[in-house]
Predicted model as a PDB file, atoms N, CA, C, CB and O in Angstrom, pLDDT in the B-factor column:
MODEL        1                                                                  
ATOM      1  N   MET A   1       1.176 -12.025 -10.865  1.00 78.00           N  
ATOM      2  CA  MET A   1       2.119 -10.921 -10.807  1.00 78.00           C  
ATOM      3  C   MET A   1       1.806  -9.939 -11.932  1.00 78.00           C  
ATOM      4  CB  MET A   1       3.581 -11.433 -10.907  1.00 78.00           C  
ATOM      5  O   MET A   1       1.332 -10.304 -13.008  1.00 78.00           O  
ATOM      6  N   LEU A   2       2.092  -8.699 -11.633  1.00 79.00           N  
ATOM      7  CA  LEU A   2       1.893  -7.667 -12.637  1.00 79.00           C  
ATOM      8  C   LEU A   2       3.120  -7.573 -13.529  1.00 79.00           C  
ATOM      9  CB  LEU A   2       1.599  -6.311 -11.976  1.00 79.00           C  
ATOM     10  O   LEU A   2       4.256  -7.590 -13.055  1.00 79.00           O  
ATOM     11  N   GLY A   3       2.875  -7.476 -14.798  1.00 89.00           N  
ATOM     12  CA  GLY A   3       3.961  -7.312 -15.754  1.00 89.00           C  
ATOM     13  C   GLY A   3       4.288  -5.840 -15.943  1.00 89.00           C  
ATOM     14  O   GLY A   3       3.651  -4.963 -15.360  1.00 89.00           O  
ATOM     15  N   THR A   4       5.274  -5.594 -16.752  1.00 92.00           N  
ATOM     16  CA  THR A   4       5.721  -4.222 -17.007  1.00 92.00           C  
ATOM     17  C   THR A   4       4.611  -3.387 -17.637  1.00 92.00           C  
ATOM     18  CB  THR A   4       6.955  -4.222 -17.914  1.00 92.00           C  
ATOM     19  O   THR A   4       4.396  -2.241 -17.243  1.00 92.00           O  
ATOM     20  N   TRP A   5       3.913  -3.950 -18.605  1.00 92.00           N  
ATOM     21  CA  TRP A   5       2.871  -3.190 -19.293  1.00 92.00           C  
ATOM     22  C   TRP A   5       1.707  -2.857 -18.370  1.00 92.00           C  
ATOM     23  CB  TRP A   5       2.366  -3.965 -20.495  1.00 92.00           C  
ATOM     24  O   TRP A   5       1.125  -1.777 -18.470  1.00 92.00           O  
ATOM     25  N   GLU A   6       1.369  -3.762 -17.487  1.00 93.00           N  
ATOM     26  CA  GLU A   6       0.278  -3.493 -16.555  1.00 93.00           C  
ATOM     27  C   GLU A   6       0.645  -2.350 -15.612  1.00 93.00           C  
ATOM     28  CB  GLU A   6      -0.069  -4.758 -15.751  1.00 93.00           C  
ATOM     29  O   GLU A   6      -0.180  -1.482 -15.328  1.00 93.00           O  
ATOM     30  N   ILE A   7       1.875  -2.354 -15.134  1.00 89.00           N  
ATOM     31  CA  ILE A   7       2.331  -1.284 -14.237  1.00 89.00           C  
ATOM     32  C   ILE A   7       2.335   0.058 -14.962  1.00 89.00           C  
ATOM     33  CB  ILE A   7       3.740  -1.598 -13.690  1.00 89.00           C  
ATOM     34  O   ILE A   7       1.938   1.075 -14.394  1.00 89.00           O  
ATOM     35  N   ILE A   8       2.780   0.060 -16.204  1.00 90.00           N  
ATOM     36  CA  ILE A   8       2.790   1.301 -16.991  1.00 90.00           C  
ATOM     37  C   ILE A   8       1.374   1.810 -17.201  1.00 90.00           C  
ATOM     38  CB  ILE A   8       3.481   1.080 -18.351  1.00 90.00           C  
ATOM     39  O   ILE A   8       1.120   3.007 -17.064  1.00 90.00           O  
ATOM     40  N   LEU A   9       0.450   0.920 -17.532  1.00 93.00           N  
ATOM     41  CA  LEU A   9      -0.942   1.337 -17.731  1.00 93.00           C  
ATOM     42  C   LEU A   9      -1.558   1.884 -16.447  1.00 93.00           C  
ATOM     43  CB  LEU A   9      -1.775   0.164 -18.244  1.00 93.00           C  
ATOM     44  O   LEU A   9      -2.292   2.871 -16.490  1.00 93.00           O  
ATOM     45  N   ILE A  10      -1.271   1.261 -15.314  1.00 91.00           N  
ATOM     46  CA  ILE A  10      -1.788   1.746 -14.036  1.00 91.00           C  
ATOM     47  C   ILE A  10      -1.215   3.129 -13.722  1.00 91.00           C  
ATOM     48  CB  ILE A  10      -1.450   0.752 -12.901  1.00 91.00           C  
ATOM     49  O   ILE A  10      -1.939   4.017 -13.273  1.00 91.00           O  
ATOM     50  N   ALA A  11       0.086   3.306 -13.960  1.00 88.00           N  
ATOM     51  CA  ALA A  11       0.725   4.599 -13.706  1.00 88.00           C  
ATOM     52  C   ALA A  11       0.113   5.690 -14.587  1.00 88.00           C  
ATOM     53  CB  ALA A  11       2.245   4.506 -13.954  1.00 88.00           C  
ATOM     54  O   ALA A  11      -0.129   6.803 -14.121  1.00 88.00           O  
ATOM     55  N   LEU A  12      -0.132   5.375 -15.843  1.00 89.00           N  
ATOM     56  CA  LEU A  12      -0.756   6.355 -16.735  1.00 89.00           C  
ATOM     57  C   LEU A  12      -2.183   6.692 -16.298  1.00 89.00           C  
ATOM     58  CB  LEU A  12      -0.763   5.828 -18.171  1.00 89.00           C  
ATOM     59  O   LEU A  12      -2.596   7.850 -16.365  1.00 89.00           O  
ATOM     60  N   ALA A  13      -2.926   5.696 -15.857  1.00 90.00           N  
ATOM     61  CA  ALA A  13      -4.291   5.941 -15.389  1.00 90.00           C  
ATOM     62  C   ALA A  13      -4.279   6.842 -14.156  1.00 90.00           C  
ATOM     63  CB  ALA A  13      -5.003   4.608 -15.072  1.00 90.00           C  
ATOM     64  O   ALA A  13      -5.095   7.757 -14.048  1.00 90.00           O  
ATOM     65  N   VAL A  14      -3.365   6.589 -13.235  1.00 86.00           N  
ATOM     66  CA  VAL A  14      -3.253   7.428 -12.028  1.00 86.00           C  
ATOM     67  C   VAL A  14      -2.878   8.849 -12.420  1.00 86.00           C  
ATOM     68  CB  VAL A  14      -2.202   6.847 -11.041  1.00 86.00           C  
ATOM     69  O   VAL A  14      -3.426   9.809 -11.878  1.00 86.00           O  
ATOM     70  N   LEU A  15      -1.957   8.986 -13.349  1.00 86.00           N  
ATOM     71  CA  LEU A  15      -1.544  10.307 -13.822  1.00 86.00           C  
ATOM     72  C   LEU A  15      -2.714  11.052 -14.447  1.00 86.00           C  
ATOM     73  CB  LEU A  15      -0.402  10.182 -14.832  1.00 86.00           C  
ATOM     74  O   LEU A  15      -2.888  12.246 -14.205  1.00 86.00           O  
ATOM     75  N   LEU A  16      -3.516  10.360 -15.247  1.00 88.00           N  
ATOM     76  CA  LEU A  16      -4.669  11.002 -15.880  1.00 88.00           C  
ATOM     77  C   LEU A  16      -5.737  11.384 -14.864  1.00 88.00           C  
ATOM     78  CB  LEU A  16      -5.268  10.084 -16.932  1.00 88.00           C  
ATOM     79  O   LEU A  16      -6.362  12.438 -14.984  1.00 88.00           O  
ATOM     80  N   ILE A  17      -5.948  10.537 -13.869  1.00 87.00           N  
ATOM     81  CA  ILE A  17      -6.997  10.795 -12.884  1.00 87.00           C  
ATOM     82  C   ILE A  17      -6.616  11.933 -11.947  1.00 87.00           C  
ATOM     83  CB  ILE A  17      -7.286   9.535 -12.078  1.00 87.00           C  
ATOM     84  O   ILE A  17      -7.409  12.850 -11.736  1.00 87.00           O  
ATOM     85  N   PHE A  18      -5.415  11.885 -11.384  1.00 83.00           N  
ATOM     86  CA  PHE A  18      -5.022  12.852 -10.363  1.00 83.00           C  
ATOM     87  C   PHE A  18      -4.275  14.052 -10.918  1.00 83.00           C  
ATOM     88  CB  PHE A  18      -4.175  12.181  -9.336  1.00 83.00           C  
ATOM     89  O   PHE A  18      -4.261  15.104 -10.279  1.00 83.00           O  
ATOM     90  N   GLY A  19      -3.673  13.936 -12.051  1.00 84.00           N  
ATOM     91  CA  GLY A  19      -2.899  15.033 -12.608  1.00 84.00           C  
ATOM     92  C   GLY A  19      -1.498  15.068 -12.027  1.00 84.00           C  
ATOM     93  O   GLY A  19      -1.246  14.495 -10.967  1.00 84.00           O  
ATOM     94  N   GLY A  20      -0.600  15.727 -12.706  1.00 81.00           N  
ATOM     95  CA  GLY A  20       0.798  15.771 -12.307  1.00 81.00           C  
ATOM     96  C   GLY A  20       1.041  16.508 -11.007  1.00 81.00           C  
ATOM     97  O   GLY A  20       1.973  16.167 -10.278  1.00 81.00           O  
ATOM     98  N   LYS A  21       0.231  17.509 -10.692  1.00 83.00           N  
ATOM     99  CA  LYS A  21       0.455  18.320  -9.498  1.00 83.00           C  
ATOM    100  C   LYS A  21      -0.014  17.633  -8.223  1.00 83.00           C  
ATOM    101  CB  LYS A  21      -0.244  19.646  -9.640  1.00 83.00           C  
ATOM    102  O   LYS A  21       0.513  17.915  -7.147  1.00 83.00           O  
ATOM    103  N   LYS A  22      -0.974  16.754  -8.319  1.00 85.00           N  
ATOM    104  CA  LYS A  22      -1.532  16.094  -7.138  1.00 85.00           C  
ATOM    105  C   LYS A  22      -0.759  14.845  -6.720  1.00 85.00           C  
ATOM    106  CB  LYS A  22      -2.965  15.726  -7.398  1.00 85.00           C  
ATOM    107  O   LYS A  22      -0.854  14.427  -5.567  1.00 85.00           O  
ATOM    108  N   ILE A  23      -0.007  14.251  -7.621  1.00 82.00           N  
ATOM    109  CA  ILE A  23       0.690  12.994  -7.324  1.00 82.00           C  
ATOM    110  C   ILE A  23       1.697  13.140  -6.186  1.00 82.00           C  
ATOM    111  CB  ILE A  23       1.400  12.488  -8.569  1.00 82.00           C  
ATOM    112  O   ILE A  23       1.724  12.273  -5.313  1.00 82.00           O  
ATOM    113  N   PRO A  24       2.535  14.195  -6.144  1.00 87.00           N  
ATOM    114  CA  PRO A  24       3.451  14.309  -5.002  1.00 87.00           C  
ATOM    115  C   PRO A  24       2.722  14.403  -3.663  1.00 87.00           C  
ATOM    116  CB  PRO A  24       4.340  15.523  -5.177  1.00 87.00           C  
ATOM    117  O   PRO A  24       3.167  13.827  -2.670  1.00 87.00           O  
ATOM    118  N   GLU A  25       1.609  15.123  -3.636  1.00 88.00           N  
ATOM    119  CA  GLU A  25       0.818  15.223  -2.403  1.00 88.00           C  
ATOM    120  C   GLU A  25       0.241  13.864  -2.022  1.00 88.00           C  
ATOM    121  CB  GLU A  25      -0.317  16.254  -2.569  1.00 88.00           C  
ATOM    122  O   GLU A  25       0.206  13.508  -0.844  1.00 88.00           O  
ATOM    123  N   LEU A  26      -0.208  13.111  -3.012  1.00 83.00           N  
ATOM    124  CA  LEU A  26      -0.767  11.785  -2.776  1.00 83.00           C  
ATOM    125  C   LEU A  26       0.299  10.847  -2.219  1.00 83.00           C  
ATOM    126  CB  LEU A  26      -1.361  11.210  -4.072  1.00 83.00           C  
ATOM    127  O   LEU A  26       0.041  10.120  -1.260  1.00 83.00           O  
ATOM    128  N   MET A  27       1.488  10.856  -2.807  1.00 86.00           N  
ATOM    129  CA  MET A  27       2.580   9.998  -2.340  1.00 86.00           C  
ATOM    130  C   MET A  27       3.034  10.396  -0.932  1.00 86.00           C  
ATOM    131  CB  MET A  27       3.768  10.068  -3.316  1.00 86.00           C  
ATOM    132  O   MET A  27       3.369   9.537  -0.116  1.00 86.00           O  
ATOM    133  N   LYS A  28       3.041  11.683  -0.658  1.00 91.00           N  
ATOM    134  CA  LYS A  28       3.412  12.171   0.670  1.00 91.00           C  
ATOM    135  C   LYS A  28       2.422  11.666   1.712  1.00 91.00           C  
ATOM    136  CB  LYS A  28       3.471  13.712   0.688  1.00 91.00           C  
ATOM    137  O   LYS A  28       2.827  11.243   2.794  1.00 91.00           O  
ATOM    138  N   GLY A  29       1.146  11.706   1.403  1.00 91.00           N  
ATOM    139  CA  GLY A  29       0.122  11.197   2.311  1.00 91.00           C  
ATOM    140  C   GLY A  29       0.241   9.699   2.535  1.00 91.00           C  
ATOM    141  O   GLY A  29       0.078   9.220   3.658  1.00 91.00           O  
ATOM    142  N   ILE A  30       0.522   8.963   1.477  1.00 90.00           N  
ATOM    143  CA  ILE A  30       0.695   7.509   1.600  1.00 90.00           C  
ATOM    144  C   ILE A  30       1.913   7.206   2.468  1.00 90.00           C  
ATOM    145  CB  ILE A  30       0.849   6.847   0.200  1.00 90.00           C  
ATOM    146  O   ILE A  30       1.868   6.310   3.311  1.00 90.00           O  
ATOM    147  N   GLY A  31       2.997   7.947   2.265  1.00 91.00           N  
ATOM    148  CA  GLY A  31       4.208   7.748   3.065  1.00 91.00           C  
ATOM    149  C   GLY A  31       3.978   8.016   4.545  1.00 91.00           C  
ATOM    150  O   GLY A  31       4.455   7.265   5.396  1.00 91.00           O  
ATOM    151  N   LYS A  32       3.250   9.080   4.855  1.00 93.00           N  
ATOM    152  CA  LYS A  32       2.940   9.390   6.251  1.00 93.00           C  
ATOM    153  C   LYS A  32       2.073   8.302   6.865  1.00 93.00           C  
ATOM    154  CB  LYS A  32       2.237  10.750   6.359  1.00 93.00           C  
ATOM    155  O   LYS A  32       2.272   7.919   8.018  1.00 93.00           O  
ATOM    156  N   GLY A  33       1.120   7.810   6.103  1.00 92.00           N  
ATOM    157  CA  GLY A  33       0.259   6.744   6.609  1.00 92.00           C  
ATOM    158  C   GLY A  33       1.036   5.467   6.888  1.00 92.00           C  
ATOM    159  O   GLY A  33       0.814   4.815   7.909  1.00 92.00           O  
ATOM    160  N   MET A  34       1.938   5.108   5.995  1.00 92.00           N  
ATOM    161  CA  MET A  34       2.760   3.910   6.196  1.00 92.00           C  
ATOM    162  C   MET A  34       3.668   4.069   7.410  1.00 92.00           C  
ATOM    163  CB  MET A  34       3.602   3.619   4.943  1.00 92.00           C  
ATOM    164  O   MET A  34       3.828   3.134   8.195  1.00 92.00           O  
ATOM    165  N   ARG A  35       4.263   5.251   7.567  1.00 91.00           N  
ATOM    166  CA  ARG A  35       5.136   5.508   8.710  1.00 91.00           C  
ATOM    167  C   ARG A  35       4.352   5.400  10.016  1.00 91.00           C  
ATOM    168  CB  ARG A  35       5.787   6.898   8.590  1.00 91.00           C  
ATOM    169  O   ARG A  35       4.825   4.804  10.983  1.00 91.00           O  
ATOM    170  N   SER A  36       3.173   5.970  10.035  1.00 91.00           N  
ATOM    171  CA  SER A  36       2.334   5.902  11.225  1.00 91.00           C  
ATOM    172  C   SER A  36       1.953   4.462  11.553  1.00 91.00           C  
ATOM    173  CB  SER A  36       1.078   6.746  11.034  1.00 91.00           C  
ATOM    174  O   SER A  36       1.948   4.066  12.718  1.00 91.00           O  
ATOM    175  N   PHE A  37       1.638   3.693  10.537  1.00 90.00           N  
ATOM    176  CA  PHE A  37       1.282   2.294  10.730  1.00 90.00           C  
ATOM    177  C   PHE A  37       2.456   1.514  11.314  1.00 90.00           C  
ATOM    178  CB  PHE A  37       0.835   1.668   9.404  1.00 90.00           C  
ATOM    179  O   PHE A  37       2.283   0.743  12.259  1.00 90.00           O  
ATOM    180  N   ARG A  38       3.654   1.714  10.752  1.00 89.00           N  
ATOM    181  CA  ARG A  38       4.843   1.019  11.260  1.00 89.00           C  
ATOM    182  C   ARG A  38       5.117   1.382  12.711  1.00 89.00           C  
ATOM    183  CB  ARG A  38       6.066   1.352  10.402  1.00 89.00           C  
ATOM    184  O   ARG A  38       5.406   0.509  13.530  1.00 89.00           O  
ATOM    185  N   GLU A  39       5.027   2.672  13.032  1.00 86.00           N  
ATOM    186  CA  GLU A  39       5.261   3.107  14.409  1.00 86.00           C  
ATOM    187  C   GLU A  39       4.247   2.481  15.350  1.00 86.00           C  
ATOM    188  CB  GLU A  39       5.201   4.634  14.512  1.00 86.00           C  
ATOM    189  O   GLU A  39       4.582   2.101  16.472  1.00 86.00           O  
ATOM    190  N   GLY A  40       3.021   2.377  14.897  1.00 85.00           N  
ATOM    191  CA  GLY A  40       1.991   1.759  15.720  1.00 85.00           C  
ATOM    192  C   GLY A  40       2.261   0.284  15.958  1.00 85.00           C  
ATOM    193  O   GLY A  40       2.091  -0.209  17.073  1.00 85.00           O  
ATOM    194  N   VAL A  41       2.676  -0.417  14.926  1.00 82.00           N  
ATOM    195  CA  VAL A  41       2.974  -1.844  15.054  1.00 82.00           C  
ATOM    196  C   VAL A  41       4.189  -2.046  15.946  1.00 82.00           C  
ATOM    197  CB  VAL A  41       3.213  -2.481  13.667  1.00 82.00           C  
ATOM    198  O   VAL A  41       4.176  -2.910  16.822  1.00 82.00           O  
ATOM    199  N   GLU A  42       5.237  -1.260  15.734  1.00 82.00           N  
ATOM    200  CA  GLU A  42       6.448  -1.383  16.551  1.00 82.00           C  
ATOM    201  C   GLU A  42       6.164  -1.022  18.000  1.00 82.00           C  
ATOM    202  CB  GLU A  42       7.565  -0.490  15.998  1.00 82.00           C  
ATOM    203  O   GLU A  42       6.686  -1.660  18.915  1.00 82.00           O  
ATOM    204  N   GLY A  43       5.346  -0.012  18.213  1.00 79.00           N  
ATOM    205  CA  GLY A  43       4.990   0.389  19.565  1.00 79.00           C  
ATOM    206  C   GLY A  43       4.218  -0.698  20.284  1.00 79.00           C  
ATOM    207  O   GLY A  43       4.422  -0.917  21.478  1.00 79.00           O  
ATOM    208  N   LYS A  44       3.338  -1.378  19.579  1.00 69.00           N  
ATOM    209  CA  LYS A  44       2.554  -2.460  20.167  1.00 69.00           C  
ATOM    210  C   LYS A  44       3.471  -3.615  20.554  1.00 69.00           C  
ATOM    211  CB  LYS A  44       1.460  -2.942  19.186  1.00 69.00           C  
ATOM    212  O   LYS A  44       3.325  -4.194  21.631  1.00 69.00           O  
ATOM    213  N   GLU A  45       4.421  -3.953  19.672  1.00 67.00           N  
ATOM    214  CA  GLU A  45       5.354  -5.034  19.968  1.00 67.00           C  
ATOM    215  C   GLU A  45       6.238  -4.668  21.161  1.00 67.00           C  
ATOM    216  CB  GLU A  45       6.221  -5.349  18.736  1.00 67.00           C  
ATOM    217  O   GLU A  45       6.497  -5.506  22.025  1.00 67.00           O  
ATOM    218  N   ASP A  46       6.700  -3.416  21.209  1.00 65.00           N  
ATOM    219  CA  ASP A  46       7.532  -2.977  22.329  1.00 65.00           C  
ATOM    220  C   ASP A  46       6.758  -3.052  23.636  1.00 65.00           C  
ATOM    221  CB  ASP A  46       8.040  -1.548  22.098  1.00 65.00           C  
ATOM    222  O   ASP A  46       7.299  -3.465  24.662  1.00 65.00           O  
ATOM    223  N   LYS A  47       5.493  -2.654  23.598  1.00 64.00           N  
ATOM    224  CA  LYS A  47       4.668  -2.684  24.802  1.00 64.00           C  
ATOM    225  C   LYS A  47       4.481  -4.121  25.277  1.00 64.00           C  
ATOM    226  CB  LYS A  47       3.300  -2.021  24.541  1.00 64.00           C  
ATOM    227  O   LYS A  47       4.569  -4.395  26.473  1.00 64.00           O  
ATOM    228  N   GLU A  48       4.224  -5.034  24.351  1.00 64.00           N  
ATOM    229  CA  GLU A  48       4.042  -6.444  24.712  1.00 64.00           C  
ATOM    230  C   GLU A  48       5.324  -7.011  25.319  1.00 64.00           C  
ATOM    231  CB  GLU A  48       3.625  -7.273  23.473  1.00 64.00           C  
ATOM    232  O   GLU A  48       5.269  -7.759  26.295  1.00 64.00           O  
ATOM    233  N   ASN A  49       6.482  -6.658  24.747  1.00 65.00           N  
ATOM    234  CA  ASN A  49       7.754  -7.143  25.281  1.00 65.00           C  
ATOM    235  C   ASN A  49       8.005  -6.592  26.676  1.00 65.00           C  
ATOM    236  CB  ASN A  49       8.907  -6.760  24.350  1.00 65.00           C  
ATOM    237  O   ASN A  49       8.491  -7.315  27.545  1.00 65.00           O  
ATOM    238  N   ASN A  50       7.681  -5.318  26.905  1.00 64.00           N  
ATOM    239  CA  ASN A  50       7.864  -4.719  28.224  1.00 64.00           C  
ATOM    240  C   ASN A  50       6.949  -5.373  29.250  1.00 64.00           C  
ATOM    241  CB  ASN A  50       7.601  -3.212  28.167  1.00 64.00           C  
ATOM    242  O   ASN A  50       7.360  -5.605  30.388  1.00 64.00           O  
ATOM    243  N   ASP A  51       5.711  -5.674  28.860  1.00 61.00           N  
ATOM    244  CA  ASP A  51       4.770  -6.330  29.762  1.00 61.00           C  
ATOM    245  C   ASP A  51       5.271  -7.717  30.153  1.00 61.00           C  
ATOM    246  CB  ASP A  51       3.385  -6.431  29.112  1.00 61.00           C  
ATOM    247  O   ASP A  51       5.158  -8.109  31.314  1.00 61.00           O  
ATOM    248  N   GLU A  52       5.822  -8.460  29.200  1.00 62.00           N  
ATOM    249  CA  GLU A  52       6.347  -9.796  29.484  1.00 62.00           C  
ATOM    250  C   GLU A  52       7.543  -9.718  30.423  1.00 62.00           C  
ATOM    251  CB  GLU A  52       6.743 -10.508  28.183  1.00 62.00           C  
ATOM    252  O   GLU A  52       7.682 -10.560  31.310  1.00 62.00           O  
ATOM    253  N   LYS A  53       8.405  -8.726  30.244  1.00 61.00           N  
ATOM    254  CA  LYS A  53       9.574  -8.558  31.109  1.00 61.00           C  
ATOM    255  C   LYS A  53       9.140  -8.216  32.535  1.00 61.00           C  
ATOM    256  CB  LYS A  53      10.505  -7.456  30.553  1.00 61.00           C  
ATOM    257  O   LYS A  53       9.707  -8.722  33.504  1.00 61.00           O  
ATOM    258  N   GLU A  54       8.126  -7.351  32.653  1.00 61.00           N  
ATOM    259  CA  GLU A  54       7.633  -6.980  33.981  1.00 61.00           C  
ATOM    260  C   GLU A  54       7.021  -8.186  34.692  1.00 61.00           C  
ATOM    261  CB  GLU A  54       6.596  -5.848  33.872  1.00 61.00           C  
ATOM    262  O   GLU A  54       7.224  -8.371  35.892  1.00 61.00           O  
ATOM    263  N   GLU A  55       6.279  -8.999  33.957  1.00 61.00           N  
ATOM    264  CA  GLU A  55       5.653 -10.192  34.562  1.00 61.00           C  
ATOM    265  C   GLU A  55       6.721 -11.180  35.003  1.00 61.00           C  
ATOM    266  CB  GLU A  55       4.678 -10.872  33.565  1.00 61.00           C  
ATOM    267  O   GLU A  55       6.590 -11.793  36.063  1.00 61.00           O  
ATOM    268  N   ALA A  56       7.773 -11.347  34.214  1.00 62.00           N  
ATOM    269  CA  ALA A  56       8.854 -12.256  34.575  1.00 62.00           C  
ATOM    270  C   ALA A  56       9.583 -11.734  35.808  1.00 62.00           C  
ATOM    271  CB  ALA A  56       9.838 -12.431  33.399  1.00 62.00           C  
ATOM    272  O   ALA A  56       9.993 -12.528  36.656  1.00 62.00           O  
ATOM    273  N   GLY A  57       9.753 -10.429  35.927  1.00 60.00           N  
ATOM    274  CA  GLY A  57      10.414  -9.831  37.075  1.00 60.00           C  
ATOM    275  C   GLY A  57       9.575  -9.952  38.337  1.00 60.00           C  
ATOM    276  O   GLY A  57      10.122 -10.093  39.431  1.00 60.00           O  
ATOM    277  N   ASN A  58       8.268  -9.899  38.204  1.00 59.00           N  
ATOM    278  CA  ASN A  58       7.371 -10.001  39.359  1.00 59.00           C  
ATOM    279  C   ASN A  58       7.296 -11.422  39.887  1.00 59.00           C  
ATOM    280  CB  ASN A  58       5.978  -9.517  38.991  1.00 59.00           C  
ATOM    281  O   ASN A  58       7.001 -11.624  41.065  1.00 59.00           O  
ATOM    282  N   GLU A  59       7.556 -12.411  39.043  1.00 59.00           N  
ATOM    283  CA  GLU A  59       7.477 -13.807  39.467  1.00 59.00           C  
ATOM    284  C   GLU A  59       8.675 -14.216  40.301  1.00 59.00           C  
ATOM    285  CB  GLU A  59       7.363 -14.713  38.264  1.00 59.00           C  
ATOM    286  O   GLU A  59       8.594 -15.186  41.054  1.00 59.00           O  
ATOM    287  N   ARG A  60       9.779 -13.506  40.187  1.00 53.00           N  
ATOM    288  CA  ARG A  60      11.000 -13.868  40.920  1.00 53.00           C  
ATOM    289  C   ARG A  60      10.900 -13.529  42.346  1.00 53.00           C  
ATOM    290  CB  ARG A  60      12.193 -13.200  40.346  1.00 53.00           C  
ATOM    291  O   ARG A  60      11.840 -13.767  43.104  1.00 53.00           O  
TER     292      ARG A  60                                                      
ENDMDL                                                                          
END                                                                             
């Protein structure tokens, strides 16, 4: 596990590398990517559930 000091050092390194103005853009991009990933995973699960329901309905 990362301790408090390790997290602070990582945050400072990111700040030095990207600068203060680029960090909001970077976080926005990460957020969009995570949202897209979740939607993709949820969509896949929904599709699988719908396929199973259709197969069960066809067997009756």
